[in-house]
Structure formats: C-alpha cells, structure tokens
C-alpha positions as CSV (number, residue, x, y, z in Angstrom):
1,M,2.3,16.9,55.7
2,K,-0.5,17.5,53.2
3,K,1.3,20.5,51.8
4,L,4.4,18.5,51.3
5,I,2.6,15.7,49.5
6,L,0.7,18.2,47.4
7,S,3.9,20.0,46.5
8,A,5.6,16.8,45.5
9,L,2.7,15.8,43.4
10,M,2.7,19.2,41.6
11,F,6.5,18.9,41.1
12,V,6.1,15.5,39.5
13,T,3.3,16.7,37.3
14,C,5.4,19.6,36.1
15,V,8.3,17.4,35.3
16,V,6.2,15.0,33.3
17,A,4.5,17.8,31.4
18,A,7.9,19.3,30.6
19,Q,9.1,16.1,29.1
20,A,5.9,15.5,27.0
21,Q,6.6,14.5,23.5
22,K,5.5,16.5,20.5
23,F,3.5,14.7,17.9
24,A,2.2,15.7,14.5
25,L,-0.1,14.0,12.0
26,V,0.0,13.7,8.3
27,D,-2.7,12.3,6.0
28,M,-0.8,10.4,3.3
29,E,-3.9,9.7,1.2
30,Y,-4.7,13.4,1.2
31,I,-1.1,14.4,0.3
32,L,-0.8,11.8,-2.5
33,K,-4.1,12.9,-4.0
34,Q,-2.8,16.5,-4.2
35,I,0.3,15.4,-6.2
36,P,-0.4,15.2,-10.0
37,A,2.7,13.0,-10.6
38,Y,1.4,10.4,-8.2
39,E,-2.0,10.3,-10.0
40,Q,-0.3,10.0,-13.3
41,A,2.0,7.2,-12.0
42,N,-1.0,5.3,-10.7
43,Q,-2.8,5.6,-14.0
44,Q,0.2,4.4,-15.9
45,M,0.6,1.5,-13.5
46,Q,-3.1,0.6,-13.9
47,S,-2.8,0.7,-17.6
48,L,0.3,-1.6,-17.6
49,S,-1.4,-3.9,-15.2
50,E,-4.4,-4.3,-17.5
51,Q,-2.2,-4.9,-20.5
52,W,-0.1,-7.5,-18.8
53,Q,-3.2,-9.2,-17.3
54,D,-4.7,-9.4,-20.9
55,L,-1.5,-11.2,-22.1
56,I,-1.6,-13.6,-19.2
57,E,-5.3,-14.3,-19.8
58,A,-4.6,-14.9,-23.5
59,K,-2.1,-17.6,-22.6
60,A,-4.4,-19.1,-20.1
61,N,-7.2,-19.2,-22.7
62,E,-4.8,-20.9,-25.2
63,A,-4.2,-23.6,-22.6
64,K,-8.0,-23.9,-21.9
65,T,-8.7,-24.2,-25.7
66,L,-6.0,-26.9,-26.0
67,Y,-7.5,-28.7,-23.0
68,E,-11.1,-28.5,-24.4
69,D,-9.9,-29.8,-27.8
70,Y,-8.0,-32.6,-26.0
71,Q,-11.2,-33.5,-24.1
72,K,-13.3,-33.7,-27.3
73,N,-10.8,-35.8,-29.2
74,A,-9.3,-37.9,-26.4
75,N,-11.1,-41.1,-27.4
76,S,-9.7,-41.0,-31.0
77,L,-6.1,-40.2,-30.0
78,S,-3.3,-42.7,-29.6
79,A,-1.4,-42.9,-26.4
80,S,1.6,-40.9,-27.8
81,Q,-0.8,-38.3,-29.2
82,K,-2.5,-37.9,-25.8
83,T,0.9,-37.5,-24.2
84,A,1.9,-34.9,-26.7
85,K,-1.4,-32.9,-26.2
86,E,-1.1,-33.1,-22.4
87,E,2.5,-31.8,-22.6
88,A,1.4,-28.9,-24.9
89,I,-1.4,-28.0,-22.4
90,I,1.0,-28.1,-19.5
91,A,3.5,-26.0,-21.4
92,K,0.9,-23.4,-22.1
93,E,-0.1,-23.3,-18.5
94,K,3.5,-22.9,-17.5
95,E,3.9,-20.0,-20.0
96,A,0.9,-18.3,-18.4
97,A,2.4,-18.8,-14.9
98,E,5.8,-17.6,-16.0
99,L,4.2,-14.4,-17.5
100,R,2.3,-13.8,-14.2
101,K,5.6,-14.2,-12.3
102,Q,7.5,-12.0,-14.8
103,Y,5.0,-9.2,-14.6
104,F,3.5,-9.4,-11.1
105,G,6.0,-11.4,-9.1
106,P,8.1,-10.0,-6.2
107,E,10.8,-9.0,-8.6
108,G,8.6,-8.5,-11.6
109,E,8.0,-5.7,-14.0
110,M,5.2,-4.2,-11.8
111,M,7.5,-3.9,-8.8
112,K,10.2,-2.4,-11.0
113,K,7.8,0.2,-12.4
114,Q,6.5,1.0,-9.0
115,Q,10.1,1.6,-7.9
116,E,10.7,3.8,-10.9
117,L,7.5,5.9,-10.7
118,I,6.2,5.9,-7.1
119,T,9.2,5.5,-4.8
120,P,10.7,8.8,-5.7
121,I,7.5,10.6,-4.9
122,Q,7.2,8.7,-1.5
123,D,10.9,9.5,-0.8
124,A,10.3,13.3,-1.5
125,I,7.3,13.2,0.9
126,Y,9.3,11.4,3.6
127,N,12.1,13.9,3.3
128,A,9.7,16.8,3.5
129,I,8.1,15.3,6.6
130,K,11.5,14.6,8.2
131,S,12.6,18.2,7.5
132,I,9.5,19.7,9.1
133,A,9.6,17.3,12.1
134,T,13.3,18.2,12.7
135,Q,12.7,21.9,12.2
136,K,9.7,22.0,14.6
137,G,11.0,19.5,17.1
138,Y,8.4,16.7,16.6
139,D,9.3,13.5,18.3
140,A,6.9,11.5,16.1
141,V,4.8,12.0,13.0
142,I,1.9,9.6,12.6
143,D,0.1,8.8,9.3
144,R,-3.6,9.5,10.0
145,A,-4.6,7.3,7.0
146,S,-2.9,4.2,8.3
147,A,-3.4,4.7,12.1
148,Q,-6.4,2.4,12.4
149,S,-6.9,2.8,16.1
150,M,-6.9,6.6,16.1
151,I,-10.4,7.8,16.9
152,F,-9.8,11.5,17.2
153,A,-6.9,13.9,16.6
154,S,-6.9,17.7,16.8
155,P,-6.6,19.3,13.3
156,R,-4.1,21.7,14.7
157,I,-1.4,19.0,14.8
158,D,-2.0,17.9,11.2
159,I,0.9,19.1,9.1
160,S,-0.3,17.6,5.7
161,N,-0.6,21.1,4.1
162,E,2.8,22.1,5.4
163,V,4.3,19.0,3.7
164,L,2.5,19.9,0.4
165,S,3.9,23.4,0.6
166,K,7.4,22.1,1.3
167,L,7.0,19.9,-1.8
168,G,5.9,22.9,-3.9
169,Y,2.2,22.2,-4.0
170,S,-0.3,24.7,-2.7
171,N,-3.8,23.7,-1.9
C-alpha cells in the first residue's frame, strides 16, 4: 500500500514537473540605457518639455502681472474698467491653460512626440523579446524593472543581453 501511494505521488510529481512553464526575465531599464537612440529621444523630449513649460510660465506670468496691476489700481477704476481688466486676466489664464493642454494634454504635442520617437524603439524591443521567447519556448517574459514583488531571480533566466544582441547592440 505504501509503495502504491509513493508511486502515485512520484507519478504526479513527474507530470507536474513536465508541464512546468518556462519563464525568462528582461530588464527594460538596462536595455533602454544601452540604446543610444532612446537616450537621444529622451533628451529631445526633455528639451521640448522645458521649452513648452517656459512658454506656459510666460503666459501665466502675464496673467499674474495683469492681476497685480489690477489689484494696485482697483480703487481708481470704474466698474466697466474693472470688468475689462478681470476679463483680460481670465483670458490670459485661459491661454496658459490651453497651452498646457496643447503641449502636455492626453492628445498633446508631448504625447505625439513620444509616439514618434519612443514608440518605435519600444516596438522593436517588444518584437525582439517576442522572437526570442517564441524561438526558445518561453511561456512568459517578465520585466524585472517593473516587477515590484520580485525579490530574487536567477541571472541565468535574464535574456536582456540576448534582446540587445537581437536589436544589433552589443554590450
């Protein structure tokens, strides 16, 4: 009886082990740092972001200056002049908000630039990972950089350098 139970347990263990999934890891941060085009795209996006932010701040400062001027002269203005000044302030604030939306909104220039510069690089990385995973029979490839709950993983299952080689970058 003991031999039968032991044999059944061994059989179940072998079946489970035979059906184990193959996993691999990639470190997207490491891969992206090794790609010069990605670094250049990030620098270009940072530069554009700073330029656009300066334009937005200039508009906001214009509104602030109008408001401060309004505060200083409010007592000497007629009701119609006050209304006109208030409308000018609101218009400047709206211009600043519109610029912010135009540049940094969900469909703004920053998003378009990211689609233009960074998305092709990310797509190439994805295709390289997919190709390696298909070729080597991996059931899942996990990004080490974004897997917050991963405490330890063996370096032998990290395919980051293979991905870089597939993309034409040697480290």
